[in-house]
C-alpha positions as CSV (number, residue, x, y, z in Angstrom):
1,M,10.1,-10.3,2.8
2,A,7.4,-12.7,3.7
3,L,8.3,-16.3,2.9
4,T,6.5,-18.8,0.8
5,G,4.7,-21.8,1.9
6,V,7.4,-24.0,0.5
7,E,10.1,-22.0,2.5
8,I,8.0,-22.0,5.5
9,F,7.5,-25.6,5.3
10,K,11.6,-26.5,5.1
11,L,11.3,-24.9,8.8
12,L,8.7,-27.3,10.1
13,P,9.3,-30.4,11.8
14,K,7.6,-32.3,8.9
15,T,6.1,-35.1,11.3
16,N,2.5,-34.6,9.8
17,C,1.6,-35.0,13.4
18,K,-2.1,-32.9,12.8
19,K,-1.7,-31.2,16.2
20,C,-1.9,-28.0,14.3
21,G,-5.5,-29.2,13.3
22,Q,-4.3,-29.5,9.5
23,P,-3.5,-33.0,7.8
24,T,0.0,-32.0,7.0
25,C,2.9,-29.8,7.7
26,L,2.8,-28.6,4.2
27,A,-0.8,-27.7,4.4
28,F,-0.3,-25.8,7.9
29,A,2.8,-24.3,5.9
30,M,0.2,-22.7,3.1
31,K,-2.2,-21.6,5.3
32,L,0.6,-19.9,7.6
33,A,2.0,-18.1,4.2
34,Q,-1.7,-16.8,3.7
35,R,-1.9,-15.6,7.5
36,Q,-4.7,-17.9,8.1
37,V,-3.3,-19.7,11.0
38,S,-0.9,-18.6,13.7
39,L,2.7,-20.1,14.2
40,D,2.0,-20.9,18.0
41,Q,-0.5,-23.6,16.8
42,C,2.7,-25.9,16.0
43,P,3.6,-27.1,19.4
44,D,6.6,-28.8,18.0
45,V,8.4,-26.1,15.7
46,S,11.9,-25.3,17.1
47,E,13.1,-22.1,18.8
48,E,15.3,-21.0,16.0
49,A,12.4,-21.7,13.5
50,K,10.1,-19.9,15.7
51,Q,12.1,-16.9,15.5
52,K,12.8,-16.9,11.7
53,L,9.4,-17.7,11.0
54,G,8.0,-15.2,13.6
55,E,9.7,-12.4,11.8
56,A,8.7,-13.8,8.3
57,S,5.3,-14.1,9.0
58,A,4.4,-11.0,11.0
59,P,2.0,-8.5,9.1
60,P,3.7,-5.5,7.8
61,I,1.5,-3.5,9.6
62,R,1.3,-4.6,13.2
63,P,-1.9,-5.7,14.7
64,V,-2.9,-3.3,18.2
65,S,-6.0,-3.7,20.1
66,L,-7.7,-0.9,21.7
67,G,-10.1,-1.7,24.9
68,A,-11.0,-5.2,26.5
69,G,-14.0,-7.3,26.5
70,A,-17.0,-7.2,24.2
71,K,-16.3,-3.9,22.8
72,A,-12.6,-4.0,22.1
73,V,-11.5,-3.1,18.9
74,K,-8.6,-4.7,16.8
75,M,-6.7,-2.4,14.5
76,G,-3.8,-3.1,12.0
77,E,-2.6,-6.2,10.1
78,E,-3.6,-4.8,6.7
79,M,-2.1,-6.7,3.9
80,V,-3.5,-4.5,0.8
81,L,-3.7,-1.2,-0.6
82,F,-6.8,-2.0,-2.3
83,R,-9.9,-3.8,-1.1
84,H,-10.3,-5.7,-4.5
85,E,-6.9,-7.0,-4.2
86,K,-8.0,-9.1,-1.1
87,K,-10.0,-7.1,1.6
88,F,-9.5,-4.9,4.3
89,V,-9.3,-6.6,7.7
90,N,-9.8,-4.7,10.6
91,P,-12.6,-1.7,10.2
92,C,-11.2,1.6,11.7
93,A,-12.4,3.0,14.9
94,F,-14.4,6.1,15.5
95,A,-13.7,8.1,18.6
96,V,-15.6,11.3,19.9
97,E,-13.3,13.9,21.4
98,I,-14.1,15.0,24.9
99,K,-12.0,17.9,26.1
100,D,-11.7,18.5,29.9
101,T,-12.6,22.3,29.3
102,L,-16.3,21.3,29.1
103,S,-18.5,21.5,32.0
104,A,-19.4,18.2,33.8
105,A,-22.7,18.0,32.3
106,D,-21.3,18.8,28.9
107,A,-18.9,16.1,28.8
108,A,-21.4,13.5,30.2
109,R,-23.9,14.3,27.5
110,K,-21.2,13.7,24.6
111,I,-19.9,10.5,26.6
112,E,-23.6,9.2,26.8
113,E,-24.3,10.2,23.1
114,A,-21.2,8.1,22.0
115,A,-22.3,5.3,24.4
116,A,-25.6,5.4,23.0
117,S,-24.7,5.4,19.2
118,E,-25.4,1.8,18.3
119,I,-27.6,1.0,15.4
120,D,-28.4,-2.3,13.8
121,R,-27.4,-2.2,10.0
122,V,-27.9,-5.3,7.5
123,G,-27.5,-7.5,10.6
124,Q,-24.4,-5.7,12.1
125,K,-24.0,-3.8,14.9
126,L,-22.3,-0.6,14.1
127,R,-21.3,2.2,16.8
128,V,-18.9,5.1,17.9
129,D,-16.0,2.9,19.4
130,A,-14.0,5.0,21.5
131,L,-13.8,7.9,23.8
132,F,-10.9,10.4,23.0
133,L,-10.0,12.0,26.2
134,S,-8.5,15.4,25.8
135,N,-6.3,17.3,28.1
136,D,-7.2,20.5,26.4
137,S,-6.8,22.6,29.8
138,G,-3.1,21.3,30.6
139,D,-4.3,21.1,34.1
140,A,-3.9,17.1,35.2
141,A,-6.7,17.5,38.1
142,K,-9.6,18.5,35.5
143,F,-7.9,15.8,33.2
144,L,-8.2,13.3,35.9
145,E,-11.8,14.4,36.7
146,L,-12.8,13.8,33.1
147,A,-11.4,10.2,33.0
148,K,-13.3,9.4,36.0
149,L,-16.3,10.7,34.5
150,A,-15.7,8.7,31.2
151,A,-14.9,5.6,33.5
152,A,-18.1,5.7,35.4
153,R,-20.6,6.6,32.6
154,A,-19.1,4.3,29.6
155,P,-17.1,1.5,31.5
156,E,-17.3,-0.5,28.6
157,M,-16.0,1.7,26.0
158,P,-12.2,2.1,24.9
159,V,-10.4,5.0,25.7
160,I,-7.7,7.3,24.1
161,V,-6.0,9.3,26.7
162,S,-4.5,12.3,25.2
163,T,-1.9,14.5,26.9
164,T,1.5,15.8,26.4
165,S,2.0,15.9,30.3
166,P,3.4,12.7,31.8
167,D,1.9,13.1,35.0
168,A,-1.7,14.1,33.6
169,A,-1.2,10.9,31.6
170,E,-0.1,8.5,34.6
171,A,-3.2,9.6,36.9
172,S,-6.0,9.3,33.9
173,L,-4.5,6.1,32.8
174,G,-5.1,4.8,36.3
175,Q,-8.8,5.2,35.6
176,F,-8.6,2.2,33.0
177,A,-6.5,-0.1,34.5
178,G,-6.5,-3.6,32.3
179,K,-8.6,-1.7,29.7
180,K,-5.8,-1.6,26.9
181,A,-6.0,2.2,26.6
182,V,-4.1,4.5,23.8
183,L,-1.8,6.8,25.5
184,Y,-1.5,9.6,22.9
185,G,0.8,12.9,23.1
186,A,4.3,11.1,22.8
187,N,6.4,13.8,20.9
188,A,10.1,14.7,20.6
189,G,9.9,16.6,24.0
190,N,8.4,13.6,26.2
191,L,9.3,10.5,24.6
192,Q,10.8,8.8,27.0
193,A,8.9,9.8,30.0
194,M,5.5,8.9,27.9
195,A,6.9,5.7,26.9
196,E,7.6,4.7,30.6
197,K,3.9,5.8,31.6
198,A,2.5,3.5,28.6
199,K,4.4,0.4,29.8
200,A,3.5,0.8,33.2
201,A,-0.3,1.2,32.5
202,K,0.3,-1.7,29.6
203,A,-1.3,0.8,27.2
204,T,-0.7,1.5,23.5
205,L,1.5,4.5,22.7
206,G,0.2,7.3,20.2
207,I,3.1,9.1,18.6
208,A,2.6,12.6,17.7
209,A,4.9,13.9,14.9
210,K,5.3,16.9,13.0
211,D,5.9,15.3,9.8
212,I,6.8,11.8,8.3
213,D,10.3,12.3,8.9
214,E,10.0,13.0,12.6
215,L,7.4,10.2,12.8
216,C,10.1,7.6,11.6
217,E,12.6,8.9,14.2
218,L,10.4,8.6,17.1
219,T,9.1,5.2,16.3
220,E,12.6,3.7,16.0
221,K,13.3,5.2,19.3
222,A,10.2,4.1,21.0
223,K,11.0,0.6,19.9
224,A,14.5,1.0,21.6
225,L,12.6,2.0,24.7
226,G,10.8,-1.4,24.6
227,I,7.4,0.0,23.0
228,E,5.9,-2.7,20.8
229,D,2.3,-1.1,20.3
230,M,1.8,2.3,18.8
231,V,-0.5,4.2,16.5
232,L,0.9,6.7,14.6
233,D,0.1,10.6,14.1
234,S,2.2,12.2,10.9
235,G,0.9,15.7,12.0
236,A,-1.4,15.7,9.1
237,R,-4.6,17.8,9.4
238,S,-5.8,18.9,6.0
239,A,-7.6,16.5,3.8
240,G,-4.9,16.6,1.3
241,E,-2.2,16.0,4.1
242,I,-4.2,13.1,5.3
243,L,-4.5,11.7,1.8
244,R,-0.9,11.9,1.1
245,D,0.8,11.0,4.4
246,N,-1.9,8.0,5.1
247,T,-1.0,6.8,1.5
248,Y,2.5,7.2,2.0
249,I,2.5,5.2,5.3
250,R,0.4,2.4,4.0
251,R,2.8,2.1,1.0
252,A,6.1,2.1,2.8
253,A,4.9,-0.7,5.2
254,L,3.4,-2.8,2.5
255,K,5.5,-2.4,-0.3
256,K,8.8,-1.9,1.2
257,N,8.2,-3.3,4.6
258,F,9.3,-0.4,6.3
259,K,9.3,-1.1,9.9
260,P,8.9,2.4,11.4
261,L,5.8,2.9,9.7
262,G,4.4,-0.5,10.1
263,Y,1.8,0.7,12.6
264,P,-2.0,1.7,12.7
265,V,-2.6,5.3,11.8
266,I,-4.7,7.7,14.1
267,T,-6.4,10.9,11.7
268,F,-8.1,13.8,13.3
269,A,-11.2,14.6,11.5
270,N,-12.7,16.8,13.9
271,R,-13.9,20.3,12.7
272,P,-15.1,22.4,15.5
273,G,-18.5,24.1,14.0
274,D,-18.5,22.8,10.7
275,T,-20.0,18.8,11.2
276,L,-20.4,18.7,7.3
277,L,-16.6,19.1,6.6
278,E,-15.8,16.8,9.5
279,A,-18.0,14.0,8.0
280,L,-16.4,14.4,4.7
281,V,-12.8,14.3,6.0
282,A,-13.7,11.6,8.1
283,G,-15.0,9.6,5.1
284,L,-11.6,10.3,3.4
285,A,-10.0,9.0,6.3
286,V,-12.1,5.8,6.4
287,E,-11.2,5.3,2.9
288,K,-7.7,6.2,2.8
289,Y,-6.0,4.0,5.7
290,A,-6.8,5.7,8.9
291,S,-7.2,3.1,11.8
292,I,-8.6,5.7,14.4
293,V,-10.7,8.5,13.1
294,V,-11.1,11.3,15.7
295,L,-14.8,13.0,15.5
296,G,-15.8,16.2,17.2
297,T,-19.4,15.1,17.9
298,A,-21.8,11.8,17.3
299,E,-25.1,13.5,15.5
300,K,-27.2,10.4,14.5
301,W,-27.1,11.7,10.7
302,K,-23.4,11.9,10.5
303,N,-23.0,8.5,12.5
304,L,-25.4,6.4,9.7
305,A,-23.5,8.1,7.1
306,L,-19.8,7.0,8.4
307,F,-21.0,3.8,9.8
308,S,-22.5,3.0,6.2
309,L,-19.4,3.9,4.4
310,R,-17.1,2.0,6.7
311,Q,-19.2,-0.9,6.7
312,N,-19.0,-1.0,3.2
313,I,-15.3,-0.4,2.5
314,Y,-14.8,-3.3,5.1
315,T,-17.0,-5.8,3.7
316,D,-15.5,-8.4,1.5
317,P,-16.3,-7.5,-2.0
318,Q,-15.9,-11.4,-3.0
319,V,-18.4,-12.4,-0.4
320,P,-21.8,-11.3,-0.5
321,M,-23.7,-10.0,2.9
322,Q,-26.0,-12.6,4.2
323,V,-28.8,-12.8,6.9
324,Q,-29.6,-16.0,8.9
325,Q,-32.0,-18.5,7.3
326,K,-35.2,-18.6,9.5
327,I,-38.6,-17.6,9.8
328,Y,-38.9,-13.9,10.8
329,K,-41.8,-12.3,12.4
330,I,-42.8,-8.7,11.1
331,G,-45.1,-7.2,13.5
332,E,-47.2,-9.9,15.6
333,P,-48.7,-12.0,13.0
334,G,-51.4,-14.4,13.9
335,P,-52.4,-18.0,12.4
336,K,-54.0,-15.8,9.3
337,A,-51.0,-13.6,8.6
338,P,-49.4,-13.7,4.9
339,F,-46.5,-15.9,4.7
340,M,-43.9,-15.2,2.3
341,I,-40.4,-16.5,1.1
342,T,-37.1,-14.7,-0.4
343,T,-33.3,-15.2,-0.2
344,N,-30.9,-14.7,2.6
345,F,-28.9,-11.7,0.6
346,S,-28.8,-9.1,3.2
347,L,-30.0,-6.0,0.7
348,T,-33.0,-8.4,-0.4
349,Y,-33.9,-9.2,2.9
350,F,-33.9,-5.8,4.5
351,I,-35.5,-4.1,1.2
352,V,-38.4,-6.7,1.4
353,S,-38.6,-6.8,5.3
354,G,-38.6,-2.5,5.0
355,E,-41.8,-2.8,2.6
356,V,-43.4,-5.4,4.8
357,E,-43.3,-2.9,7.6
358,N,-44.4,-0.1,5.5
359,S,-47.5,-2.0,4.6
360,K,-48.6,-2.3,8.7
361,V,-49.9,-5.6,7.8
362,P,-48.2,-8.4,10.4
363,C,-46.3,-10.9,8.2
364,R,-44.0,-14.0,8.4
365,L,-41.1,-13.8,6.1
366,A,-39.1,-17.1,5.6
367,V,-35.4,-16.3,4.6
368,M,-33.7,-19.2,2.9
369,D,-30.1,-19.6,2.7
370,S,-29.0,-18.9,-0.8
371,E,-25.1,-18.1,-0.1
372,G,-26.1,-14.6,0.0
373,L,-27.3,-14.4,-3.5
374,S,-30.4,-12.1,-5.0
375,V,-33.6,-13.8,-5.8
376,L,-33.1,-14.4,-9.3
377,T,-29.2,-14.9,-9.2
378,A,-30.1,-17.6,-6.7
379,W,-32.5,-19.4,-8.9
380,A,-30.1,-19.1,-11.9
381,A,-27.5,-20.4,-9.8
382,G,-29.6,-23.7,-8.9
383,K,-29.7,-22.2,-5.0
384,F,-33.5,-21.1,-4.8
385,T,-35.2,-24.3,-6.3
386,A,-38.5,-25.9,-5.9
387,S,-37.1,-28.9,-3.8
388,K,-34.7,-26.5,-1.8
389,I,-37.7,-24.3,-0.9
390,A,-40.0,-27.3,0.0
391,Q,-37.4,-28.8,2.2
392,F,-36.7,-25.5,3.8
393,I,-40.6,-24.8,4.6
394,T,-41.3,-28.5,5.8
395,E,-38.0,-28.4,8.2
396,S,-38.9,-25.0,9.7
397,G,-42.0,-26.5,11.5
398,V,-44.1,-23.1,10.2
399,E,-46.8,-25.3,9.2
400,G,-48.1,-25.7,12.7
401,E,-48.4,-21.8,12.9
402,L,-50.6,-21.4,10.2
403,E,-54.3,-21.5,9.7
404,Q,-54.2,-21.9,5.7
405,K,-50.9,-23.4,4.3
406,E,-50.3,-20.8,1.8
407,L,-46.7,-19.5,0.6
408,I,-46.2,-16.2,-1.3
409,I,-43.1,-16.5,-3.6
410,P,-41.3,-13.3,-5.4
411,G,-43.1,-12.5,-8.9
412,Y,-39.6,-13.0,-10.4
413,V,-39.6,-16.8,-9.9
414,A,-43.2,-17.2,-10.9
415,I,-42.0,-20.3,-13.0
416,L,-41.4,-22.4,-9.6
417,S,-45.0,-21.9,-8.3
418,G,-46.2,-25.4,-9.9
419,A,-43.2,-27.3,-9.0
420,I,-43.5,-25.9,-5.2
421,E,-46.9,-27.1,-5.3
422,D,-45.8,-30.5,-6.2
423,K,-43.3,-30.9,-3.9
424,L,-45.3,-29.2,-1.0
425,A,-48.5,-31.3,-0.7
426,G,-51.5,-29.6,0.4
427,W,-50.0,-25.8,0.0
428,K,-51.3,-23.2,-2.2
429,I,-48.4,-21.1,-4.1
430,T,-49.4,-17.4,-4.5
431,V,-47.0,-15.6,-7.0
432,G,-46.5,-12.1,-5.2
433,P,-45.3,-9.0,-6.8
434,R,-41.9,-8.8,-9.0
435,E,-40.6,-5.6,-7.2
436,A,-40.3,-5.1,-3.5
437,N,-42.3,-1.5,-3.8
438,G,-45.3,-3.5,-4.7
439,I,-45.3,-5.4,-1.7
440,P,-47.5,-2.6,0.5
441,A,-50.3,-2.3,-2.1
442,F,-50.3,-6.5,-2.5
443,L,-50.6,-7.1,1.1
444,K,-53.2,-4.3,2.1
445,A,-55.4,-5.8,-1.1
446,R,-55.4,-9.1,0.6
447,A,-56.3,-7.8,4.2
448,V,-59.4,-6.2,2.9
């Protein structure tokens, strides 16, 4: 069971030295209980306390890294069954399967499609996260060629090496030294040999079981062999099995603190020849506790649907999504271009900027920090007021870029127009449309 802040405090030095960055040991204990700091930030804690606190403060689902560098993915460390309880922490990784039975040209094409999958959505970079290299042929030489191809064509992408052959595993893992690959395919027949290969390559071990009972046995054996980082496959393949097993594993780890199942889960959604079904099963896996979702293909339509779903599921429901406060240039606005303002709620920004782009009228769009609130909500909360708007416009320096000092405000806050004019001497305040879909006609009419 996790310790409370007071129980943790009793094991700390109680010197209030502030070396940990907190004002007191009690404050540090409370942060540690909420998993907002790590124990190693306290330099004076005793070895005995480290052992007790380390075990008590460890997350019920072990954190595991996939890949290294800027595109590394962190998995596990989840604390809740439902996102409204707190939030889901580490977004699941999408991996595209590349089989060694494909021709070199087809394999290269799939690798490049996955590597080029990145899109920008509401200010976040979303992508296929990893390559799942499958030893479908059973031939170690063919598998090694595929590993070399992946290492050459997508050197920054995390990799999952999938084989049941320890020899094929050793040779292929050598292409990804220092990149924290996952070696998937350890089972009841090859566990010890695969564990040795994973330890030698400093890779995470993927356990492939027939069912949850066998999975528990294998993870305990792997732990005894010195394996710390694992990802789990219960053998579930149908949608019903995935829902059942993933939920069982998450509940056992969180509610019962059952250590043999306290690891990230890998789920196979790939459905050859039926990409729509694949997308639906992958969506289920995103929502129900998969840390890695294996896909068969990386079509753009499917990527967009799954990326958007994952982004929504792993967004903190208590914190609005926001974009940076600044003056955005849409098109190539000159000194006579319209100048508009809105709030920094991501949805508001992307809807407004999209309608401005649709108008084909170059424009400057001032996005003001309103703590992620929409226009009406921000106005009602005192975050989008005449004085704050005037201060933002003045400090932005945009006045020097404009031939005519005119600011277009959202129609929903027309009531602010007079007050803004009082605060911004020499400026003309124009009231724009109430709804974003009226922006194109509004801007085109002004351009005539």
